[in-house]
PyMOL Python script that loads the backbone (N, CA, C, O; Angstrom):
from pymol import cmd

cmd.read_pdbstr("""\
ATOM      1  N   UNK A   1       5.418  -4.470  -1.563  1.00  0.00           N
ATOM      2  CA  UNK A   1       4.956  -5.486  -0.640  1.00  0.00           C
ATOM      3  C   UNK A   1       4.565  -4.794   0.664  1.00  0.00           C
ATOM      4  O   UNK A   1       5.215  -3.840   1.091  1.00  0.00           O
ATOM      5  N   UNK A   2       3.501  -5.284   1.288  1.00  0.00           N
ATOM      6  CA  UNK A   2       3.041  -4.741   2.555  1.00  0.00           C
ATOM      7  C   UNK A   2       3.280  -5.794   3.638  1.00  0.00           C
ATOM      8  O   UNK A   2       2.791  -6.920   3.545  1.00  0.00           O
ATOM      9  N   UNK A   3       4.040  -5.410   4.664  1.00  0.00           N
ATOM     10  CA  UNK A   3       4.321  -6.346   5.759  1.00  0.00           C
ATOM     11  C   UNK A   3       4.029  -5.681   7.101  1.00  0.00           C
ATOM     12  O   UNK A   3       4.072  -4.458   7.230  1.00  0.00           O
ATOM     13  N   UNK A   4       3.733  -6.508   8.086  1.00  0.00           N
ATOM     14  CA  UNK A   4       3.522  -6.033   9.447  1.00  0.00           C
ATOM     15  C   UNK A   4       4.882  -5.683  10.040  1.00  0.00           C
ATOM     16  O   UNK A   4       5.811  -6.490   9.996  1.00  0.00           O
ATOM     17  N   UNK A   5       4.995  -4.500  10.586  1.00  0.00           N
ATOM     18  CA  UNK A   5       6.284  -4.022  11.102  1.00  0.00           C
ATOM     19  C   UNK A   5       6.815  -4.914  12.225  1.00  0.00           C
ATOM     20  O   UNK A   5       8.017  -5.172  12.285  1.00  0.00           O
ATOM     21  N   UNK A   6       5.938  -5.387  13.115  1.00  0.00           N
ATOM     22  CA  UNK A   6       6.426  -6.158  14.263  1.00  0.00           C
ATOM     23  C   UNK A   6       6.637  -7.641  13.947  1.00  0.00           C
ATOM     24  O   UNK A   6       7.597  -8.239  14.432  1.00  0.00           O
ATOM     25  N   UNK A   7       5.757  -8.242  13.144  1.00  0.00           N
ATOM     26  CA  UNK A   7       5.884  -9.676  12.864  1.00  0.00           C
ATOM     27  C   UNK A   7       6.666  -9.980  11.593  1.00  0.00           C
ATOM     28  O   UNK A   7       7.110 -11.108  11.380  1.00  0.00           O
ATOM     29  N   UNK A   8       6.830  -8.962  10.751  1.00  0.00           N
ATOM     30  CA  UNK A   8       7.504  -9.111   9.447  1.00  0.00           C
ATOM     31  C   UNK A   8       6.748 -10.039   8.498  1.00  0.00           C
ATOM     32  O   UNK A   8       7.323 -10.526   7.525  1.00  0.00           O
ATOM     33  N   UNK A   9       5.465 -10.289   8.772  1.00  0.00           N
ATOM     34  CA  UNK A   9       4.639 -11.140   7.927  1.00  0.00           C
ATOM     35  C   UNK A   9       3.851 -10.288   6.919  1.00  0.00           C
ATOM     36  O   UNK A   9       3.507  -9.144   7.217  1.00  0.00           O
ATOM     37  N   UNK A  10       3.563 -10.839   5.727  1.00  0.00           N
ATOM     38  CA  UNK A  10       2.792 -10.085   4.733  1.00  0.00           C
ATOM     39  C   UNK A  10       1.361  -9.835   5.228  1.00  0.00           C
ATOM     40  O   UNK A  10       0.808 -10.622   5.996  1.00  0.00           O
ATOM     41  N   UNK A  11       0.782  -8.725   4.771  1.00  0.00           N
ATOM     42  CA  UNK A  11      -0.592  -8.384   5.135  1.00  0.00           C
ATOM     43  C   UNK A  11      -1.451  -8.441   3.879  1.00  0.00           C
ATOM     44  O   UNK A  11      -1.198  -7.725   2.910  1.00  0.00           O
ATOM     45  N   UNK A  12      -2.453  -9.282   3.903  1.00  0.00           N
ATOM     46  CA  UNK A  12      -3.380  -9.460   2.789  1.00  0.00           C
ATOM     47  C   UNK A  12      -4.515  -8.453   2.890  1.00  0.00           C
ATOM     48  O   UNK A  12      -4.945  -8.105   3.989  1.00  0.00           O
ATOM     49  N   UNK A  13      -5.003  -7.982   1.737  1.00  0.00           N
ATOM     50  CA  UNK A  13      -6.202  -7.158   1.695  1.00  0.00           C
ATOM     51  C   UNK A  13      -6.022  -5.704   2.058  1.00  0.00           C
ATOM     52  O   UNK A  13      -6.998  -5.022   2.371  1.00  0.00           O
ATOM     53  N   UNK A  14      -4.797  -5.212   2.024  1.00  0.00           N
ATOM     54  CA  UNK A  14      -4.557  -3.795   2.287  1.00  0.00           C
ATOM     55  C   UNK A  14      -4.955  -3.010   1.033  1.00  0.00           C
ATOM     56  O   UNK A  14      -4.541  -3.353  -0.074  1.00  0.00           O
ATOM     57  N   UNK A  15      -5.756  -1.962   1.210  1.00  0.00           N
ATOM     58  CA  UNK A  15      -6.083  -1.084   0.093  1.00  0.00           C
ATOM     59  C   UNK A  15      -4.938  -0.101  -0.074  1.00  0.00           C
ATOM     60  O   UNK A  15      -4.505   0.541   0.883  1.00  0.00           O
ATOM     61  N   UNK A  16      -4.450   0.009  -1.316  1.00  0.00           N
ATOM     62  CA  UNK A  16      -3.389   0.948  -1.647  1.00  0.00           C
ATOM     63  C   UNK A  16      -3.961   1.908  -2.680  1.00  0.00           C
ATOM     64  O   UNK A  16      -4.446   1.489  -3.731  1.00  0.00           O
ATOM     65  N   UNK A  17      -3.901   3.194  -2.374  1.00  0.00           N
ATOM     66  CA  UNK A  17      -4.497   4.201  -3.243  1.00  0.00           C
ATOM     67  C   UNK A  17      -3.465   5.240  -3.633  1.00  0.00           C
ATOM     68  O   UNK A  17      -2.683   5.697  -2.799  1.00  0.00           O
ATOM     69  N   UNK A  18      -3.466   5.614  -4.917  1.00  0.00           N
ATOM     70  CA  UNK A  18      -2.634   6.694  -5.443  1.00  0.00           C
ATOM     71  C   UNK A  18      -3.525   7.516  -6.366  1.00  0.00           C
ATOM     72  O   UNK A  18      -3.919   7.048  -7.434  1.00  0.00           O
ATOM     73  N   UNK A  19      -3.841   8.731  -5.958  1.00  0.00           N
ATOM     74  CA  UNK A  19      -4.747   9.610  -6.704  1.00  0.00           C
ATOM     75  C   UNK A  19      -6.083   8.893  -6.909  1.00  0.00           C
ATOM     76  O   UNK A  19      -6.775   8.615  -5.929  1.00  0.00           O
ATOM     77  N   UNK A  20      -6.465   8.589  -8.142  1.00  0.00           N
ATOM     78  CA  UNK A  20      -7.756   7.957  -8.416  1.00  0.00           C
ATOM     79  C   UNK A  20      -7.664   6.451  -8.615  1.00  0.00           C
ATOM     80  O   UNK A  20      -8.670   5.809  -8.919  1.00  0.00           O
ATOM     81  N   UNK A  21      -6.484   5.880  -8.450  1.00  0.00           N
ATOM     82  CA  UNK A  21      -6.257   4.446  -8.668  1.00  0.00           C
ATOM     83  C   UNK A  21      -6.167   3.734  -7.317  1.00  0.00           C
ATOM     84  O   UNK A  21      -5.470   4.183  -6.407  1.00  0.00           O
ATOM     85  N   UNK A  22      -6.889   2.613  -7.209  1.00  0.00           N
ATOM     86  CA  UNK A  22      -6.856   1.823  -5.973  1.00  0.00           C
ATOM     87  C   UNK A  22      -6.640   0.358  -6.314  1.00  0.00           C
ATOM     88  O   UNK A  22      -7.165  -0.140  -7.310  1.00  0.00           O
ATOM     89  N   UNK A  23      -5.870  -0.327  -5.488  1.00  0.00           N
ATOM     90  CA  UNK A  23      -5.654  -1.769  -5.634  1.00  0.00           C
ATOM     91  C   UNK A  23      -5.618  -2.384  -4.238  1.00  0.00           C
ATOM     92  O   UNK A  23      -5.682  -1.663  -3.242  1.00  0.00           O
ATOM     93  N   UNK A  24      -5.515  -3.709  -4.159  1.00  0.00           N
ATOM     94  CA  UNK A  24      -5.418  -4.410  -2.874  1.00  0.00           C
ATOM     95  C   UNK A  24      -4.222  -5.337  -2.891  1.00  0.00           C
ATOM     96  O   UNK A  24      -3.828  -5.845  -3.940  1.00  0.00           O
ATOM     97  N   UNK A  25      -3.648  -5.553  -1.715  1.00  0.00           N
ATOM     98  CA  UNK A  25      -2.509  -6.468  -1.619  1.00  0.00           C
ATOM     99  C   UNK A  25      -2.999  -7.917  -1.673  1.00  0.00           C
ATOM    100  O   UNK A  25      -4.094  -8.241  -1.214  1.00  0.00           O
ATOM    101  N   UNK A  26      -2.166  -8.764  -2.238  1.00  0.00           N
ATOM    102  CA  UNK A  26      -2.486 -10.186  -2.381  1.00  0.00           C
ATOM    103  C   UNK A  26      -2.282 -10.918  -1.050  1.00  0.00           C
ATOM    104  O   UNK A  26      -1.939 -10.314  -0.034  1.00  0.00           O
ATOM    105  N   UNK A  27      -2.498 -12.208  -1.086  1.00  0.00           N
ATOM    106  CA  UNK A  27      -2.289 -13.061   0.085  1.00  0.00           C
ATOM    107  C   UNK A  27      -0.849 -12.982   0.583  1.00  0.00           C
ATOM    108  O   UNK A  27      -0.577 -13.187   1.766  1.00  0.00           O
ATOM    109  N   UNK A  28       0.067 -12.684  -0.335  1.00  0.00           N
ATOM    110  CA  UNK A  28       1.491 -12.572   0.014  1.00  0.00           C
ATOM    111  C   UNK A  28       1.895 -11.130   0.307  1.00  0.00           C
ATOM    112  O   UNK A  28       3.081 -10.836   0.458  1.00  0.00           O
ATOM    113  N   UNK A  29       0.904 -10.219   0.387  1.00  0.00           N
ATOM    114  CA  UNK A  29       1.188  -8.828   0.675  1.00  0.00           C
ATOM    115  C   UNK A  29       1.682  -8.036  -0.526  1.00  0.00           C
ATOM    116  O   UNK A  29       2.094  -6.884  -0.385  1.00  0.00           O
ATOM    117  N   UNK A  30       1.644  -8.644  -1.704  1.00  0.00           N
ATOM    118  CA  UNK A  30       2.153  -7.995  -2.908  1.00  0.00           C
ATOM    119  C   UNK A  30       1.057  -7.178  -3.579  1.00  0.00           C
ATOM    120  O   UNK A  30      -0.128  -7.492  -3.467  1.00  0.00           O
ATOM    121  N   UNK A  31       1.472  -6.124  -4.280  1.00  0.00           N
ATOM    122  CA  UNK A  31       0.528  -5.322  -5.048  1.00  0.00           C
ATOM    123  C   UNK A  31       1.263  -4.657  -6.195  1.00  0.00           C
ATOM    124  O   UNK A  31       2.489  -4.542  -6.194  1.00  0.00           O
ATOM    125  N   UNK A  32       0.482  -4.220  -7.177  1.00  0.00           N
ATOM    126  CA  UNK A  32       1.016  -3.478  -8.304  1.00  0.00           C
ATOM    127  C   UNK A  32       0.070  -2.325  -8.558  1.00  0.00           C
ATOM    128  O   UNK A  32      -1.148  -2.505  -8.568  1.00  0.00           O
ATOM    129  N   UNK A  33       0.625  -1.139  -8.763  1.00  0.00           N
ATOM    130  CA  UNK A  33      -0.193   0.036  -9.015  1.00  0.00           C
ATOM    131  C   UNK A  33       0.562   0.960  -9.953  1.00  0.00           C
ATOM    132  O   UNK A  33       1.786   1.070  -9.873  1.00  0.00           O
ATOM    133  N   UNK A  34      -0.166   1.625 -10.840  1.00  0.00           N
ATOM    134  CA  UNK A  34       0.427   2.588 -11.753  1.00  0.00           C
ATOM    135  C   UNK A  34       0.117   3.979 -11.229  1.00  0.00           C
ATOM    136  O   UNK A  34      -1.038   4.309 -10.961  1.00  0.00           O
ATOM    137  N   UNK A  35       1.143   4.784 -11.086  1.00  0.00           N
ATOM    138  CA  UNK A  35       0.942   6.140 -10.596  1.00  0.00           C
ATOM    139  C   UNK A  35       1.104   7.138 -11.739  1.00  0.00           C
ATOM    140  O   UNK A  35       1.884   6.914 -12.665  1.00  0.00           O
ATOM    141  N   UNK A  36       0.365   8.232 -11.666  1.00  0.00           N
ATOM    142  CA  UNK A  36       0.385   9.234 -12.732  1.00  0.00           C
ATOM    143  C   UNK A  36       1.614  10.130 -12.652  1.00  0.00           C
ATOM    144  O   UNK A  36       2.167  10.526 -13.679  1.00  0.00           O
ATOM    145  N   UNK A  37       2.038  10.449 -11.437  1.00  0.00           N
ATOM    146  CA  UNK A  37       3.155  11.370 -11.243  1.00  0.00           C
ATOM    147  C   UNK A  37       4.164  10.753 -10.276  1.00  0.00           C
ATOM    148  O   UNK A  37       3.762  10.159  -9.275  1.00  0.00           O
ATOM    149  N   UNK A  38       5.443  10.874 -10.543  1.00  0.00           N
ATOM    150  CA  UNK A  38       6.467  10.302  -9.655  1.00  0.00           C
ATOM    151  C   UNK A  38       6.428  10.856  -8.234  1.00  0.00           C
ATOM    152  O   UNK A  38       6.950  10.235  -7.308  1.00  0.00           O
ATOM    153  N   UNK A  39       5.814  12.013  -8.064  1.00  0.00           N
ATOM    154  CA  UNK A  39       5.756  12.618  -6.733  1.00  0.00           C
ATOM    155  C   UNK A  39       4.495  12.218  -5.954  1.00  0.00           C
ATOM    156  O   UNK A  39       4.323  12.636  -4.809  1.00  0.00           O
ATOM    157  N   UNK A  40       3.622  11.420  -6.556  1.00  0.00           N
ATOM    158  CA  UNK A  40       2.422  10.949  -5.848  1.00  0.00           C
ATOM    159  C   UNK A  40       2.820  10.132  -4.627  1.00  0.00           C
ATOM    160  O   UNK A  40       3.892   9.527  -4.597  1.00  0.00           O
ATOM    161  N   UNK A  41       1.957  10.117  -3.630  1.00  0.00           N
ATOM    162  CA  UNK A  41       2.196   9.253  -2.476  1.00  0.00           C
ATOM    163  C   UNK A  41       1.149   8.151  -2.475  1.00  0.00           C
ATOM    164  O   UNK A  41       0.077   8.297  -3.063  1.00  0.00           O
ATOM    165  N   UNK A  42       1.469   7.047  -1.809  1.00  0.00           N
ATOM    166  CA  UNK A  42       0.542   5.932  -1.676  1.00  0.00           C
ATOM    167  C   UNK A  42      -0.126   6.019  -0.318  1.00  0.00           C
ATOM    168  O   UNK A  42       0.520   6.331   0.682  1.00  0.00           O
ATOM    169  N   UNK A  43      -1.415   5.745  -0.284  1.00  0.00           N
ATOM    170  CA  UNK A  43      -2.163   5.691   0.968  1.00  0.00           C
ATOM    171  C   UNK A  43      -2.508   4.236   1.210  1.00  0.00           C
ATOM    172  O   UNK A  43      -3.161   3.603   0.381  1.00  0.00           O
ATOM    173  N   UNK A  44      -2.067   3.696   2.355  1.00  0.00           N
ATOM    174  CA  UNK A  44      -2.320   2.293   2.686  1.00  0.00           C
ATOM    175  C   UNK A  44      -3.380   2.235   3.783  1.00  0.00           C
ATOM    176  O   UNK A  44      -3.235   2.860   4.833  1.00  0.00           O
ATOM    177  N   UNK A  45      -4.459   1.471   3.523  1.00  0.00           N
ATOM    178  CA  UNK A  45      -5.582   1.407   4.453  1.00  0.00           C
ATOM    179  C   UNK A  45      -5.923  -0.058   4.735  1.00  0.00           C
ATOM    180  O   UNK A  45      -6.092  -0.855   3.812  1.00  0.00           O
ATOM    181  N   UNK A  46      -6.021  -0.399   6.021  1.00  0.00           N
ATOM    182  CA  UNK A  46      -6.425  -1.750   6.405  1.00  0.00           C
ATOM    183  C   UNK A  46      -6.996  -1.682   7.820  1.00  0.00           C
ATOM    184  O   UNK A  46      -6.396  -1.065   8.699  1.00  0.00           O
ATOM    185  N   UNK A  47      -8.162  -2.318   8.048  1.00  0.00           N
ATOM    186  CA  UNK A  47      -8.726  -2.321   9.406  1.00  0.00           C
ATOM    187  C   UNK A  47      -7.737  -2.921  10.406  1.00  0.00           C
ATOM    188  O   UNK A  47      -7.099  -3.935  10.123  1.00  0.00           O
ATOM    189  N   UNK A  48      -7.615  -2.306  11.550  1.00  0.00           N
ATOM    190  CA  UNK A  48      -6.701  -2.809  12.572  1.00  0.00           C
ATOM    191  C   UNK A  48      -5.296  -2.234  12.476  1.00  0.00           C
ATOM    192  O   UNK A  48      -4.470  -2.456  13.361  1.00  0.00           O
ATOM    193  N   UNK A  49      -5.023  -1.499  11.411  1.00  0.00           N
ATOM    194  CA  UNK A  49      -3.720  -0.872  11.237  1.00  0.00           C
ATOM    195  C   UNK A  49      -3.912   0.625  11.034  1.00  0.00           C
ATOM    196  O   UNK A  49      -4.961   1.066  10.566  1.00  0.00           O
ATOM    197  N   UNK A  50      -2.912   1.386  11.382  1.00  0.00           N
ATOM    198  CA  UNK A  50      -2.952   2.827  11.177  1.00  0.00           C
ATOM    199  C   UNK A  50      -2.804   3.123   9.687  1.00  0.00           C
ATOM    200  O   UNK A  50      -1.968   2.518   9.016  1.00  0.00           O
ATOM    201  N   UNK A  51      -3.611   4.051   9.165  1.00  0.00           N
ATOM    202  CA  UNK A  51      -3.488   4.468   7.776  1.00  0.00           C
ATOM    203  C   UNK A  51      -2.150   5.164   7.590  1.00  0.00           C
ATOM    204  O   UNK A  51      -1.762   6.008   8.398  1.00  0.00           O
ATOM    205  N   UNK A  52      -1.452   4.808   6.530  1.00  0.00           N
ATOM    206  CA  UNK A  52      -0.118   5.366   6.269  1.00  0.00           C
ATOM    207  C   UNK A  52      -0.070   5.994   4.889  1.00  0.00           C
ATOM    208  O   UNK A  52      -0.723   5.528   3.955  1.00  0.00           O
ATOM    209  N   UNK A  53       0.706   7.048   4.774  1.00  0.00           N
ATOM    210  CA  UNK A  53       1.039   7.652   3.487  1.00  0.00           C
ATOM    211  C   UNK A  53       2.509   7.383   3.252  1.00  0.00           C
ATOM    212  O   UNK A  53       3.338   7.609   4.134  1.00  0.00           O
ATOM    213  N   UNK A  54       2.839   6.896   2.053  1.00  0.00           N
ATOM    214  CA  UNK A  54       4.216   6.548   1.730  1.00  0.00           C
ATOM    215  C   UNK A  54       4.617   7.256   0.439  1.00  0.00           C
ATOM    216  O   UNK A  54       3.912   7.162  -0.566  1.00  0.00           O
ATOM    217  N   UNK A  55       5.731   7.953   0.462  1.00  0.00           N
ATOM    218  CA  UNK A  55       6.237   8.630  -0.740  1.00  0.00           C
ATOM    219  C   UNK A  55       6.725   7.583  -1.733  1.00  0.00           C
ATOM    220  O   UNK A  55       7.341   6.590  -1.346  1.00  0.00           O
ATOM    221  N   UNK A  56       6.451   7.806  -3.002  1.00  0.00           N
ATOM    222  CA  UNK A  56       6.869   6.844  -4.033  1.00  0.00           C
ATOM    223  C   UNK A  56       8.261   7.107  -4.547  1.00  0.00           C
ATOM    224  O   UNK A  56       8.876   6.212  -5.127  1.00  0.00           O
ATOM    225  N   UNK A  57       8.775   8.290  -4.358  1.00  0.00           N
ATOM    226  CA  UNK A  57      10.106   8.628  -4.875  1.00  0.00           C
ATOM    227  C   UNK A  57      10.013   9.262  -6.230  1.00  0.00           C
ATOM    228  O   UNK A  57       8.931   9.614  -6.700  1.00  0.00           O
ATOM    229  N   UNK A  58      11.147   9.403  -6.850  1.00  0.00           N
ATOM    230  CA  UNK A  58      11.193  10.062  -8.162  1.00  0.00           C
ATOM    231  C   UNK A  58      11.566   9.094  -9.229  1.00  0.00           C
ATOM    232  O   UNK A  58      11.655   9.469 -10.398  1.00  0.00           O
TER     233      UNK A  58
END
""", "prot")
cmd.dss("prot")
cmd.show_as("cartoon", "prot")
cmd.util.cbc("prot")
cmd.orient("prot")
């Protein structure tokens, strides 16, 4: 789920990218993505917000 850090509200339309796979967050800030490697990171992109890289874990 993608939420605004200050308002704690979901963010719609965030592009989430992992390697060659890209998806977008829903109206509720939810998304689903399949990653190829457990060590891949997610790149979150949305106008008006800073682009973030997030580790997926193992």
